N, CA, C and O atoms as a Tinker XYZ file with bonds, in Angstrom:
   416  protein
     1  N     31.518000   17.363000    9.062000    73     2
     2  CA    30.180000   17.389000    8.500000    64     1     3
     3  C     29.810000   16.085000    7.798000    63     2     4     5
     4  O     28.635000   15.729000    7.708000    81     3
     5  N     30.818000   15.382000    7.307000    73     3     6
     6  CA    30.521000   14.143000    6.599000    64     5     7
     7  C     29.775000   13.168000    7.496000    63     6     8     9
     8  O     28.947000   12.403000    7.002000    81     7
     9  N     30.039000   13.169000    8.787000    73     7    10
    10  CA    29.366000   12.272000    9.717000    64     9    11
    11  C     27.871000   12.534000    9.769000    63    10    12    13
    12  O     27.079000   11.594000    9.834000    81    11
    13  N     27.481000   13.796000    9.740000    73    11    14
    14  CA    26.067000   14.160000    9.767000    64    13    15
    15  C     25.351000   13.657000    8.515000    63    14    16    17
    16  O     24.263000   13.089000    8.603000    81    15
    17  N     25.959000   13.866000    7.364000    73    15    18
    18  CA    25.337000   13.428000    6.114000    64    17    19
    19  C     25.283000   11.909000    6.022000    63    18    20    21
    20  O     24.318000   11.343000    5.509000    81    19
    21  N     26.319000   11.258000    6.521000    73    19    22
    22  CA    26.299000    9.788000    6.537000    64    21    23
    23  C     25.169000    9.275000    7.412000    63    22    24    25
    24  O     24.476000    8.325000    7.047000    81    23
    25  N     24.984000    9.900000    8.564000    73    23    26
    26  CA    23.922000    9.486000    9.484000    64    25    27
    27  C     22.553000    9.698000    8.860000    63    26    28    29
    28  O     21.680000    8.837000    8.970000    81    27
    29  N     22.356000   10.846000    8.202000    73    27    30
    30  CA    21.083000   11.117000    7.539000    64    29    31
    31  C     20.829000   10.129000    6.398000    63    30    32    33
    32  O     19.709000    9.645000    6.233000    81    31
    33  N     21.862000    9.830000    5.615000    73    31    34
    34  CA    21.709000    8.870000    4.523000    64    33    35
    35  C     21.369000    7.488000    5.063000    63    34    36    37
    36  O     20.530000    6.790000    4.494000    81    35
    37  N     22.012000    7.088000    6.152000    73    35    38
    38  CA    21.709000    5.793000    6.762000    64    37    39
    39  C     20.277000    5.737000    7.268000    63    38    40    41
    40  O     19.613000    4.707000    7.150000    81    39
    41  N     19.800000    6.837000    7.829000    73    39    42
    42  CA    18.419000    6.888000    8.315000    64    41    43
    43  C     17.433000    6.777000    7.158000    63    42    44    45
    44  O     16.420000    6.086000    7.271000    81    43
    45  N     17.722000    7.452000    6.046000    73    43    46
    46  CA    16.857000    7.351000    4.866000    64    45    47
    47  C     16.870000    5.936000    4.296000    63    46    48    49
    48  O     15.828000    5.430000    3.879000    81    47
    49  N     18.018000    5.304000    4.273000    73    47    50
    50  CA    18.114000    3.918000    3.789000    64    49    51
    51  C     17.313000    2.983000    4.675000    63    50    52    53
    52  O     16.640000    2.078000    4.182000    81    51
    53  N     17.382000    3.202000    5.999000    73    51    54
    54  CA    16.617000    2.370000    6.933000    64    53    55
    55  C     15.126000    2.527000    6.708000    63    54    56    57
    56  O     14.382000    1.549000    6.792000    81    55
    57  N     14.683000    3.723000    6.429000    73    55    58
    58  CA    13.252000    3.954000    6.173000    64    57    59
    59  C     12.801000    3.208000    4.930000    63    58    60    61
    60  O     11.706000    2.647000    4.900000    81    59
    61  N     13.644000    3.200000    3.903000    73    59    62
    62  CA    13.284000    2.493000    2.675000    64    61    63
    63  C     13.162000    1.001000    2.912000    63    62    64    65
    64  O     12.326000    0.349000    2.285000    81    63
    65  N     13.968000    0.447000    3.794000    73    63    66
    66  CA    13.919000   -0.983000    4.091000    64    65    67
    67  C     12.681000   -1.355000    4.892000    63    66    68    69
    68  O     12.211000   -2.489000    4.812000    81    67
    69  N     12.146000   -0.410000    5.667000    73    67    70
    70  CA    10.988000   -0.687000    6.520000    64    69    71
    71  C      9.747000   -1.006000    5.719000    63    70    72    73
    72  O      8.891000   -1.760000    6.181000    81    71
    73  N      9.632000   -0.452000    4.538000    73    71    74
    74  CA     8.411000   -0.626000    3.761000    64    73    75
    75  C      7.345000    0.315000    4.260000    63    74    76    77
    76  O      7.622000    1.243000    5.020000    81    75
    77  N      6.129000    0.073000    3.832000    73    75    78
    78  CA     5.033000    0.946000    4.223000    64    77    79
    79  C      4.849000    2.053000    3.209000    63    78    80    81
    80  O      5.655000    2.230000    2.296000    81    79
    81  N      3.788000    2.783000    3.389000    73    79    82
    82  CA     3.441000    3.835000    2.437000    64    81    83
    83  C      3.259000    5.154000    3.177000    63    82    84    85
    84  O      2.814000    5.190000    4.324000    81    83
    85  N      3.607000    6.217000    2.502000    73    83    86
    86  CA     3.372000    7.557000    3.018000    64    85    87
    87  C      2.455000    8.283000    2.030000    63    86    88    89
    88  O      2.205000    7.801000    0.926000    81    87
    89  N      1.971000    9.425000    2.441000    73    87    90
    90  CA     1.095000   10.209000    1.565000    64    89    91
    91  C      1.814000   10.615000    0.283000    63    90    92    93
    92  O      1.194000   10.685000   -0.778000    81    91
    93  N      3.108000   10.882000    0.369000    73    91    94
    94  CA     3.863000   11.263000   -0.824000    64    93    95
    95  C      3.976000   10.113000   -1.820000    63    94    96    97
    96  O      4.004000   10.335000   -3.031000    81    95
    97  N      4.041000    8.900000   -1.313000    73    95    98
    98  CA     4.129000    7.741000   -2.203000    64    97    99
    99  C      2.874000    7.583000   -3.053000    63    98   100   101
   100  O      2.953000    7.133000   -4.197000    81    99
   101  N      1.729000    7.946000   -2.511000    73    99   102
   102  CA     0.465000    7.814000   -3.241000    64   101   103
   103  C      0.465000    8.632000   -4.529000    63   102   104   105
   104  O     -0.078000    8.200000   -5.545000    81   103
   105  N      1.068000    9.800000   -4.481000    73   103   106
   106  CA     1.064000   10.688000   -5.645000    64   105   107
   107  C      1.805000   10.080000   -6.826000    63   106   108   109
   108  O      1.496000   10.398000   -7.974000    81   107
   109  N      2.780000    9.210000   -6.565000    73   107   110
   110  CA     3.582000    8.631000   -7.640000    64   109   111
   111  C      2.975000    7.375000   -8.253000    63   110   112   113
   112  O      3.475000    6.877000   -9.261000    81   111
   113  N      1.911000    6.860000   -7.659000    73   111   114
   114  CA     1.300000    5.624000   -8.155000    64   113   115
   115  C      0.476000    5.877000   -9.416000    63   114   116   117
   116  O     -0.085000    6.960000   -9.581000    81   115
   117  N      0.400000    4.884000  -10.309000    73   115   118
   118  CA    -0.535000    4.992000  -11.442000    64   117   119
   119  C     -1.972000    5.075000  -10.906000    63   118   120   121
   120  O     -2.253000    4.600000   -9.805000    81   119
   121  N     -2.858000    5.666000  -11.670000    73   119   122
   122  CA    -4.232000    5.930000  -11.215000    64   121   123
   123  C     -4.949000    4.706000  -10.638000    63   122   124   125
   124  O     -5.543000    4.826000   -9.566000    81   123
   125  N     -4.928000    3.535000  -11.286000    73   123   126
   126  CA    -5.670000    2.399000  -10.698000    64   125   127
   127  C     -5.126000    1.978000   -9.330000    63   126   128   129
   128  O     -5.896000    1.676000   -8.418000    81   127
   129  N     -3.791000    1.958000   -9.193000    73   127   130
   130  CA    -3.204000    1.587000   -7.902000    64   129   131
   131  C     -3.495000    2.644000   -6.844000    63   130   132   133
   132  O     -3.757000    2.317000   -5.686000    81   131
   133  N     -3.450000    3.910000   -7.243000    73   131   134
   134  CA    -3.729000    5.002000   -6.302000    64   133   135
   135  C     -5.166000    4.911000   -5.794000    63   134   136   137
   136  O     -5.414000    5.095000   -4.603000    81   135
   137  N     -6.111000    4.629000   -6.686000    73   135   138
   138  CA    -7.511000    4.521000   -6.268000    64   137   139
   139  C     -7.718000    3.328000   -5.347000    63   138   140   141
   140  O     -8.490000    3.404000   -4.390000    81   139
   141  N     -7.032000    2.230000   -5.632000    73   139   142
   142  CA    -7.122000    1.053000   -4.772000    64   141   143
   143  C     -6.530000    1.352000   -3.394000    63   142   144   145
   144  O     -7.108000    0.966000   -2.378000    81   143
   145  N     -5.393000    2.028000   -3.349000    73   143   146
   146  CA    -4.782000    2.366000   -2.057000    64   145   147
   147  C     -5.645000    3.360000   -1.281000    63   146   148   149
   148  O     -5.743000    3.261000   -0.058000    81   147
   149  N     -6.267000    4.308000   -1.966000    73   147   150
   150  CA    -7.166000    5.241000   -1.273000    64   149   151
   151  C     -8.341000    4.500000   -0.662000    63   150   152   153
   152  O     -8.763000    4.814000    0.451000    81   151
   153  N     -8.871000    3.522000   -1.377000    73   151   154
   154  CA    -9.945000    2.688000   -0.847000    64   153   155
   155  C     -9.457000    1.936000    0.392000    63   154   156   157
   156  O    -10.146000    1.895000    1.412000    81   155
   157  N     -8.286000    1.353000    0.299000    73   155   158
   158  CA    -7.738000    0.598000    1.422000    64   157   159
   159  C     -7.444000    1.508000    2.618000    63   158   160   161
   160  O     -7.623000    1.097000    3.765000    81   159
   161  N     -7.004000    2.712000    2.366000    73   159   162
   162  CA    -6.724000    3.646000    3.468000    64   161   163
   163  C     -7.999000    4.027000    4.216000    63   162   164   165
   164  O     -7.966000    4.290000    5.418000    81   163
   165  N     -9.116000    4.057000    3.502000    73   163   166
   166  CA   -10.391000    4.357000    4.168000    64   165   167
   167  C    -10.836000    3.203000    5.053000    63   166   168   169
   168  O    -11.417000    3.421000    6.116000    81   167
   169  N    -10.566000    1.982000    4.619000    73   167   170
   170  CA   -11.044000    0.793000    5.334000    64   169   171
   171  C     -9.983000    0.169000    6.239000    63   170   172   173
   172  O    -10.330000   -0.560000    7.168000    81   171
   173  N     -8.715000    0.434000    5.995000    73   171   174
   174  CA    -7.543000   -0.095000    6.695000    64   173   175
   175  C     -7.343000   -1.601000    6.453000    63   174   176   177
   176  O     -6.237000   -2.019000    6.111000    81   175
   177  N     -8.391000   -2.421000    6.623000    73   175   178
   178  CA    -8.248000   -3.847000    6.379000    64   177   179
   179  C     -9.527000   -4.383000    5.742000    63   178   180   181
   180  O    -10.633000   -4.085000    6.192000    81   179
   181  N     -9.353000   -5.180000    4.685000    73   179   182
   182  CA   -10.494000   -5.764000    3.978000    64   181   183
   183  C    -10.173000   -7.202000    3.599000    63   182   184   185
   184  O     -9.047000   -7.519000    3.215000    81   183
   185  N    -11.177000   -8.068000    3.713000    73   183   186
   186  CA   -10.998000   -9.416000    3.196000    64   185   187
   187  C    -11.306000   -9.391000    1.700000    63   186   188   189
   188  O    -11.852000   -8.413000    1.189000    81   187
   189  N    -10.957000  -10.459000    1.010000    73   187   190
   190  CA   -11.079000  -10.488000   -0.453000    64   189   191
   191  C    -12.505000  -10.237000   -0.947000    63   190   192   193
   192  O    -12.681000   -9.423000   -1.854000    81   191
   193  N    -13.539000  -10.898000   -0.394000    73   191   194
   194  CA   -14.898000  -10.619000   -0.889000    64   193   195
   195  C    -15.328000   -9.162000   -0.662000    63   194   196   197
   196  O    -15.967000   -8.563000   -1.527000    81   195
   197  N    -14.982000   -8.599000    0.489000    73   195   198
   198  CA   -15.338000   -7.198000    0.766000    64   197   199
   199  C    -14.595000   -6.248000   -0.159000    63   198   200   201
   200  O    -15.146000   -5.242000   -0.605000    81   199
   201  N    -13.351000   -6.575000   -0.439000    73   199   202
   202  CA   -12.557000   -5.752000   -1.345000    64   201   203
   203  C    -13.142000   -5.795000   -2.750000    63   202   204   205
   204  O    -13.263000   -4.760000   -3.406000    81   203
   205  N    -13.505000   -6.989000   -3.212000    73   203   206
   206  CA   -14.103000   -7.135000   -4.539000    64   205   207
   207  C    -15.418000   -6.355000   -4.619000    63   206   208   209
   208  O    -15.701000   -5.707000   -5.627000    81   207
   209  N    -16.215000   -6.422000   -3.553000    73   207   210
   210  CA   -17.482000   -5.709000   -3.504000    64   209   211
   211  C    -17.251000   -4.196000   -3.545000    63   210   212   213
   212  O    -17.978000   -3.475000   -4.228000    81   211
   213  N    -16.248000   -3.720000   -2.821000    73   211   214
   214  CA   -15.940000   -2.286000   -2.813000    64   213   215
   215  C    -15.465000   -1.818000   -4.188000    63   214   216   217
   216  O    -15.818000   -0.724000   -4.628000    81   215
   217  N    -14.669000   -2.639000   -4.863000    73   215   218
   218  CA   -14.196000   -2.279000   -6.211000    64   217   219
   219  C    -15.368000   -2.270000   -7.188000    63   218   220   221
   220  O    -15.444000   -1.399000   -8.054000    81   219
   221  N    -16.286000   -3.234000   -7.057000    73   219   222
   222  CA   -17.451000   -3.276000   -7.938000    64   221   223
   223  C    -18.382000   -2.083000   -7.714000    63   222   224   225
   224  O    -19.132000   -1.709000   -8.616000    81   223
   225  N    -18.341000   -1.484000   -6.524000    73   223   226
   226  CA   -19.187000   -0.335000   -6.219000    64   225   227
   227  C    -18.586000    0.980000   -6.735000    63   226   228   229
   228  O    -19.242000    2.021000   -6.699000    81   227
   229  N    -17.353000    0.928000   -7.210000    73   227   230
   230  CA   -16.709000    2.136000   -7.748000    64   229   231
   231  C    -17.398000    2.535000   -9.047000    63   230   232   233
   232  O    -18.068000    1.712000   -9.673000    81   231
   233  N    -17.238000    3.795000   -9.456000    73   231   234
   234  CA   -17.766000    4.193000  -10.763000    64   233   235
   235  C    -17.188000    3.295000  -11.857000    63   234   236   237
   236  O    -16.065000    2.805000  -11.737000    81   235
   237  N    -17.944000    3.087000  -12.902000    73   235   238
   238  CA   -17.566000    2.119000  -13.941000    64   237   239
   239  C    -16.178000    2.370000  -14.512000    63   238   240   241
   240  O    -15.455000    1.416000  -14.798000    81   239
   241  N    -15.788000    3.625000  -14.684000    73   239   242
   242  CA   -14.476000    3.933000  -15.269000    64   241   243
   243  C    -13.326000    3.549000  -14.337000    63   242   244   245
   244  O    -12.196000    3.382000  -14.795000    81   243
   245  N    -13.597000    3.405000  -13.036000    73   243   246
   246  CA   -12.559000    3.086000  -12.059000    64   245   247
   247  C    -12.504000    1.607000  -11.695000    63   246   248   249
   248  O    -11.574000    1.172000  -11.017000    81   247
   249  N    -13.483000    0.835000  -12.134000    73   247   250
   250  CA   -13.555000   -0.582000  -11.761000    64   249   251
   251  C    -12.419000   -1.374000  -12.389000    63   250   252   253
   252  O    -11.933000   -1.053000  -13.474000    81   251
   253  N    -12.013000   -2.413000  -11.678000    73   251   254
   254  CA   -10.979000   -3.310000  -12.185000    64   253   255
   255  C    -11.566000   -4.704000  -12.332000    63   254   256   257
   256  O    -12.406000   -5.131000  -11.539000    81   255
   257  N    -11.114000   -5.396000  -13.348000    73   255   258
   258  CA   -11.482000   -6.799000  -13.517000    64   257   259
   259  C    -10.750000   -7.613000  -12.453000    63   258   260   261
   260  O     -9.794000   -7.131000  -11.846000    81   259
   261  N    -11.198000   -8.840000  -12.231000    73   259   262
   262  CA   -10.604000   -9.687000  -11.196000    64   261   263
   263  C     -9.107000   -9.868000  -11.406000    63   262   264   265
   264  O     -8.337000   -9.745000  -10.454000    81   263
   265  N     -8.679000  -10.157000  -12.628000    73   263   266
   266  CA    -7.257000  -10.365000  -12.916000    64   265   267
   267  C     -6.457000   -9.091000  -12.662000    63   266   268   269
   268  O     -5.352000   -9.137000  -12.120000    81   267
   269  N     -7.024000   -7.959000  -13.056000    73   267   270
   270  CA    -6.361000   -6.669000  -12.858000    64   269   271
   271  C     -6.247000   -6.347000  -11.368000    63   270   272   273
   272  O     -5.222000   -5.838000  -10.915000    81   271
   273  N     -7.298000   -6.645000  -10.613000    73   271   274
   274  CA    -7.276000   -6.420000   -9.173000    64   273   275
   275  C     -6.239000   -7.320000   -8.503000    63   274   276   277
   276  O     -5.483000   -6.868000   -7.643000    81   275
   277  N     -6.206000   -8.590000   -8.897000    73   275   278
   278  CA    -5.220000   -9.519000   -8.330000    64   277   279
   279  C     -3.794000   -9.061000   -8.611000    63   278   280   281
   280  O     -2.929000   -9.134000   -7.738000    81   279
   281  N     -3.552000   -8.588000   -9.831000    73   279   282
   282  CA    -2.224000   -8.095000  -10.199000    64   281   283
   283  C     -1.865000   -6.847000   -9.378000    63   282   284   285
   284  O     -0.735000   -6.716000   -8.909000    81   283
   285  N     -2.824000   -5.938000   -9.207000    73   283   286
   286  CA    -2.585000   -4.720000   -8.424000    64   285   287
   287  C     -2.290000   -5.065000   -6.965000    63   286   288   289
   288  O     -1.391000   -4.484000   -6.356000    81   287
   289  N     -3.044000   -6.005000   -6.410000    73   287   290
   290  CA    -2.811000   -6.415000   -5.024000    64   289   291
   291  C     -1.439000   -7.051000   -4.859000    63   290   292   293
   292  O     -0.747000   -6.795000   -3.874000    81   291
   293  N     -1.045000   -7.883000   -5.823000    73   291   294
   294  CA     0.285000   -8.502000   -5.772000    64   293   295
   295  C      1.386000   -7.450000   -5.815000    63   294   296   297
   296  O      2.361000   -7.528000   -5.068000    81   295
   297  N      1.225000   -6.470000   -6.691000    73   295   298
   298  CA     2.225000   -5.412000   -6.818000    64   297   299
   299  C      2.328000   -4.588000   -5.535000    63   298   300   301
   300  O      3.432000   -4.271000   -5.091000    81   299
   301  N      1.195000   -4.242000   -4.939000    73   299   302
   302  CA     1.203000   -3.462000   -3.705000    64   301   303
   303  C      1.772000   -4.265000   -2.540000    63   302   304   305
   304  O      2.400000   -3.699000   -1.645000    81   303
   305  N      1.560000   -5.569000   -2.546000    73   303   306
   306  CA     2.144000   -6.427000   -1.506000    64   305   307
   307  C      3.656000   -6.530000   -1.678000    63   306   308   309
   308  O      4.392000   -6.538000   -0.692000    81   307
   309  N      4.127000   -6.608000   -2.926000    73   307   310
   310  CA     5.569000   -6.672000   -3.184000    64   309   311
   311  C      6.265000   -5.403000   -2.719000    63   310   312   313
   312  O      7.403000   -5.447000   -2.251000    81   311
   313  N      5.578000   -4.268000   -2.849000    73   311   314
   314  CA     6.145000   -2.995000   -2.405000    64   313   315
   315  C      6.011000   -2.810000   -0.890000    63   314   316   317
   316  O      6.465000   -1.808000   -0.339000    81   315
   317  N      5.391000   -3.773000   -0.231000    73   315   318
   318  CA     5.145000   -3.735000    1.223000    64   317   319
   319  C      4.184000   -2.623000    1.619000    63   318   320   321
   320  O      4.232000   -2.137000    2.749000    81   319
   321  N      3.319000   -2.219000    0.710000    73   319   322
   322  CA     2.315000   -1.207000    1.035000    64   321   323
   323  C      1.052000   -1.855000    1.558000    63   322   324   325
   324  O      0.281000   -1.234000    2.289000    81   323
   325  N      0.842000   -3.107000    1.182000    73   323   326
   326  CA    -0.249000   -3.905000    1.734000    64   325   327
   327  C      0.350000   -5.154000    2.356000    63   326   328   329
   328  O      1.361000   -5.677000    1.888000    81   327
   329  N     -0.285000   -5.619000    3.409000    73   327   330
   330  CA     0.120000   -6.860000    4.057000    64   329   331
   331  C     -0.966000   -7.887000    3.789000    63   330   332   333
   332  O     -2.134000   -7.675000    4.117000    81   331
   333  N     -0.567000   -9.001000    3.191000    73   331   334
   334  CA    -1.508000  -10.082000    2.893000    64   333   335
   335  C     -1.495000  -11.053000    4.062000    63   334   336   337
   336  O     -0.439000  -11.515000    4.495000    81   335
   337  N     -2.708000  -11.360000    4.573000    73   335   338
   338  CA    -2.830000  -12.312000    5.680000    64   337   339
   339  C     -3.829000  -13.387000    5.303000    63   338   340   341
   340  O     -4.840000  -13.120000    4.655000    81   339
   341  N     -3.528000  -14.612000    5.721000    73   339   342
   342  CA    -4.435000  -15.718000    5.464000    64   341   343
   343  C     -4.088000  -16.436000    4.179000    63   342   344   345
   344  O     -3.140000  -16.082000    3.478000    81   343
   345  N     -4.883000  -17.461000    3.887000    73   343   346
   346  CA    -4.672000  -18.272000    2.694000    64   345   347
   347  C     -6.015000  -18.641000    2.079000    63   346   348   349
   348  O     -7.054000  -18.606000    2.737000    81   347
   349  N     -5.963000  -18.989000    0.819000    73   347   350
   350  CA    -7.164000  -19.448000    0.132000    64   349   351
   351  C     -8.253000  -18.392000    0.076000    63   350   352   353
   352  O     -8.015000  -17.250000   -0.318000    81   351
   353  N     -9.466000  -18.798000    0.483000    73   351   354
   354  CA   -10.614000  -17.884000    0.430000    64   353   355
   355  C    -10.627000  -16.880000    1.578000    63   354   356   357
   356  O    -11.371000  -15.900000    1.529000    81   355
   357  N     -9.828000  -17.105000    2.594000    73   355   358
   358  CA    -9.858000  -16.220000    3.766000    64   357   359
   359  C     -8.673000  -15.247000    3.787000    63   358   360   361
   360  O     -8.129000  -14.946000    4.850000    81   359
   361  N     -8.279000  -14.758000    2.605000    73   359   362
   362  CA    -7.189000  -13.781000    2.512000    64   361   363
   363  C     -7.739000  -12.398000    2.832000    63   362   364   365
   364  O     -8.816000  -12.018000    2.371000    81   363
   365  N     -6.976000  -11.649000    3.636000    73   363   366
   366  CA    -7.333000  -10.254000    3.884000    64   365   367
   367  C     -6.100000   -9.398000    3.630000    63   366   368   369
   368  O     -4.967000   -9.876000    3.682000    81   367
   369  N     -6.346000   -8.141000    3.358000    73   367   370
   370  CA    -5.281000   -7.189000    3.062000    64   369   371
   371  C     -5.374000   -6.042000    4.047000    63   370   372   373
   372  O     -6.458000   -5.552000    4.362000    81   371
   373  N     -4.212000   -5.623000    4.528000    73   371   374
   374  CA    -4.147000   -4.532000    5.495000    64   373   375
   375  C     -3.111000   -3.526000    5.006000    63   374   376   377
   376  O     -2.066000   -3.902000    4.475000    81   375
   377  N     -3.412000   -2.252000    5.190000    73   375   378
   378  CA    -2.493000   -1.192000    4.793000    64   377   379
   379  C     -1.291000   -1.202000    5.737000    63   378   380   381
   380  O     -1.440000   -1.312000    6.954000    81   379
   381  N     -0.119000   -1.086000    5.162000    73   379   382
   382  CA     1.123000   -1.032000    5.922000    64   381   383
   383  C      1.617000    0.408000    5.898000    63   382   384   385
   384  O      2.349000    0.808000    4.992000    81   383
   385  N      1.218000    1.170000    6.885000    73   383   386
   386  CA     1.619000    2.576000    6.949000    64   385   387
   387  C      3.038000    2.685000    7.488000    63   386   388   389
   388  O      3.416000    1.989000    8.431000    81   387
   389  N      3.803000    3.554000    6.884000    73   387   390
   390  CA     5.184000    3.757000    7.322000    64   389   391
   391  C      5.174000    4.511000    8.649000    63   390   392   393
   392  O      4.400000    5.444000    8.863000    81   391
   393  N      6.047000    4.076000    9.507000    73   391   394
   394  CA     6.200000    4.701000   10.818000    64   393   395
   395  C      6.675000    6.145000   10.634000    63   394   396   397
   396  O      7.542000    6.421000    9.806000    81   395
   397  N      6.101000    7.049000   11.409000    73   395   398
   398  CA     6.529000    8.433000   11.356000    64   397   399
   399  C      7.915000    8.561000   11.986000    63   398   400   401
   400  O      8.253000    7.857000   12.937000    81   399
   401  N      8.692000    9.462000   11.439000    73   399   402
   402  CA    10.026000    9.694000   11.993000    64   401   403
   403  C      9.884000   10.368000   13.351000    63   402   404   405
   404  O      9.080000   11.281000   13.532000    81   403
   405  N     10.671000    9.902000   14.281000    73   403   406
   406  CA    10.610000   10.500000   15.613000    64   405   407
   407  C     11.435000   11.786000   15.613000    63   406   408   409
   408  O     12.431000   11.916000   14.902000    81   407
   409  N     10.991000   12.708000   16.418000    73   407   410
   410  CA    11.731000   13.960000   16.527000    64   409   411
   411  C     12.711000   13.844000   17.688000    63   410   412   413
   412  O     12.358000   13.395000   18.779000    81   411
   413  N     13.921000   14.250000   17.436000    73   411   414
   414  CA    14.939000   14.180000   18.482000    64   413   415
   415  C     15.497000   15.532000   18.770000    63   414   416
   416  O     16.371000   15.669000   19.627000    81   415
């Protein structure tokens, strides 16, 4: 039986290395990050000006300042939940969804 548990543990470790986000991961995020990820999940990919515009359109209690938004984006990119593409003014962010486990 130890072989089965080792294989399952290895599969779980591999999933953690892949990065990406699942629906369960959203529940554990602090409220500002969760709201930002929900916005990104609706749009899938946004460039920086569009993202800023979408955040500014949120209700006042949910809005983030530019520095706060930049920090949140950096944190989500470090967790591999968002993929940052481009440089300078042409940066865009894309949601990195975790691959579903295949059934065998």
